[in-house]
C-alpha positions as CSV (number, residue, x, y, z in Angstrom):
1,X,162.3,9.3,-44.1
2,X,165.0,7.9,-41.8
3,X,162.4,6.3,-39.4
4,X,161.1,3.7,-42.0
5,X,164.7,2.9,-43.0
6,X,165.6,2.4,-39.3
7,X,162.6,0.1,-38.9
8,X,163.6,-2.0,-41.9
9,X,167.1,-2.2,-40.6
10,X,165.9,-3.4,-37.2
11,X,163.5,-5.9,-38.8
12,X,166.2,-7.4,-41.0
13,X,168.5,-7.7,-37.9
14,X,165.8,-9.4,-35.9
15,X,165.2,-11.9,-38.8
16,X,168.9,-12.6,-39.3
17,X,169.8,-13.3,-35.7
18,X,167.3,-16.1,-35.1
19,X,168.2,-17.8,-38.3
20,X,171.9,-17.4,-37.6
21,X,171.4,-18.9,-34.1
22,X,169.6,-21.9,-35.5
23,X,172.2,-22.5,-38.2
24,X,175.1,-22.3,-35.7
25,X,173.2,-24.6,-33.3
26,X,172.8,-27.3,-35.9
27,X,176.4,-26.9,-37.1
28,X,177.5,-27.4,-33.5
29,X,175.6,-30.7,-33.4
30,X,177.6,-31.8,-36.5
31,X,174.9,-31.0,-39.0
32,X,175.3,-29.2,-42.3
33,X,172.2,-27.0,-42.7
34,X,171.6,-25.3,-46.1
35,X,169.3,-22.4,-46.8
36,X,167.1,-23.5,-49.6
37,X,164.9,-20.4,-49.9
38,X,164.9,-17.0,-48.3
39,X,162.6,-14.0,-48.5
40,X,161.9,-11.0,-46.3
41,X,159.5,-13.1,-44.1
42,X,160.4,-16.7,-44.7
43,X,163.4,-19.0,-44.7
44,X,163.5,-22.7,-45.6
45,X,166.4,-24.6,-44.2
46,X,167.4,-28.2,-45.2
47,X,168.8,-29.8,-42.1
48,X,169.3,-33.2,-43.7
49,X,168.1,-35.0,-46.8
50,X,164.7,-35.6,-45.4
51,X,164.3,-32.8,-42.7
52,X,163.3,-29.2,-43.3
53,X,162.6,-26.1,-41.2
54,X,160.2,-23.5,-42.6
55,X,160.5,-20.3,-40.5
56,X,157.9,-17.6,-41.1
57,X,158.1,-14.2,-39.5
58,X,154.6,-12.9,-38.7
59,X,153.8,-9.5,-37.3
60,X,154.8,-10.3,-33.7
61,X,155.5,-14.0,-33.8
62,X,157.7,-16.6,-35.5
63,X,156.1,-19.7,-36.9
64,X,158.4,-22.7,-37.2
65,X,157.3,-25.8,-39.1
66,X,159.6,-28.8,-38.8
67,X,159.0,-31.4,-41.4
68,X,160.6,-34.8,-41.6
69,X,160.0,-37.1,-44.7
70,X,161.1,-40.6,-44.1
71,X,159.6,-41.7,-46.4
72,X,156.2,-39.9,-45.7
73,X,156.2,-36.3,-44.7
74,X,155.0,-35.3,-41.2
75,X,155.2,-31.9,-39.5
76,X,155.1,-30.3,-36.1
77,X,154.5,-26.5,-35.6
78,X,155.6,-24.2,-32.9
79,X,155.0,-20.5,-32.4
80,X,157.5,-18.2,-30.7
81,X,157.7,-14.6,-29.8
82,X,160.5,-12.4,-31.3
83,X,162.8,-13.4,-28.4
84,X,162.4,-17.1,-29.3
85,X,160.3,-17.9,-26.3
86,X,157.9,-20.7,-27.2
87,X,154.3,-19.5,-27.0
88,X,152.4,-22.6,-28.1
89,X,152.4,-25.7,-30.4
90,X,149.8,-25.9,-33.1
91,X,147.8,-29.1,-33.8
92,X,145.6,-29.9,-36.6
93,X,141.8,-30.1,-36.1
94,X,141.6,-33.3,-38.1
95,X,143.1,-36.6,-36.9
96,X,145.8,-38.5,-38.8
97,X,149.2,-40.1,-38.4
98,X,151.3,-38.3,-41.0
99,X,150.1,-34.7,-41.0
100,X,152.1,-32.2,-43.0
101,X,151.9,-28.5,-42.3
102,X,152.2,-25.5,-44.7
103,X,152.0,-21.8,-44.0
104,X,150.1,-19.6,-46.4
105,X,148.4,-16.2,-46.1
106,X,149.1,-16.0,-42.3
107,X,147.5,-19.5,-41.7
108,X,148.8,-23.0,-41.0
109,X,147.2,-25.6,-43.3
110,X,147.4,-29.3,-42.7
111,X,147.5,-32.2,-45.2
112,X,146.9,-35.8,-44.0
113,X,149.5,-38.0,-45.7
114,X,148.5,-41.2,-43.8
115,X,147.0,-42.8,-46.9
116,X,150.4,-42.7,-48.7
117,X,151.7,-45.1,-46.0
118,X,148.9,-47.7,-46.5
119,X,148.4,-50.3,-49.1
120,X,145.3,-50.3,-51.3
121,X,143.3,-52.6,-49.0
122,X,144.0,-50.5,-45.9
123,X,143.1,-47.3,-47.9
124,X,139.7,-48.9,-48.7
125,X,139.1,-49.7,-45.1
126,X,139.8,-46.1,-44.1
127,X,137.1,-44.9,-46.5
128,X,134.4,-47.0,-44.8
């Protein structure tokens, strides 16, 4: 009975430390981060009016999605181990300029927001 409780305690400490490190790092740069959403395996941090970090704890990795919306949202995705050593960057399989990432069901999904940036004539040219 104590072993599962011990594992939960260690997992919660491992989750809190990386988030606390990120929050203090941003505050040291003069930012004012705000936790917008937090669950056992995800935290969404607003870094500025148009910049967010979505941090997802997977089984043995941490997936970080950084999204900036100015005015169109675009993301970059990095995967870290539990010690915050970067393992790799993730890139979409489709091409586009303004690609926004989302994490669902253990997968990263990409949405191409490029058309939002274009006027109607340019959108029609893209379709051809």
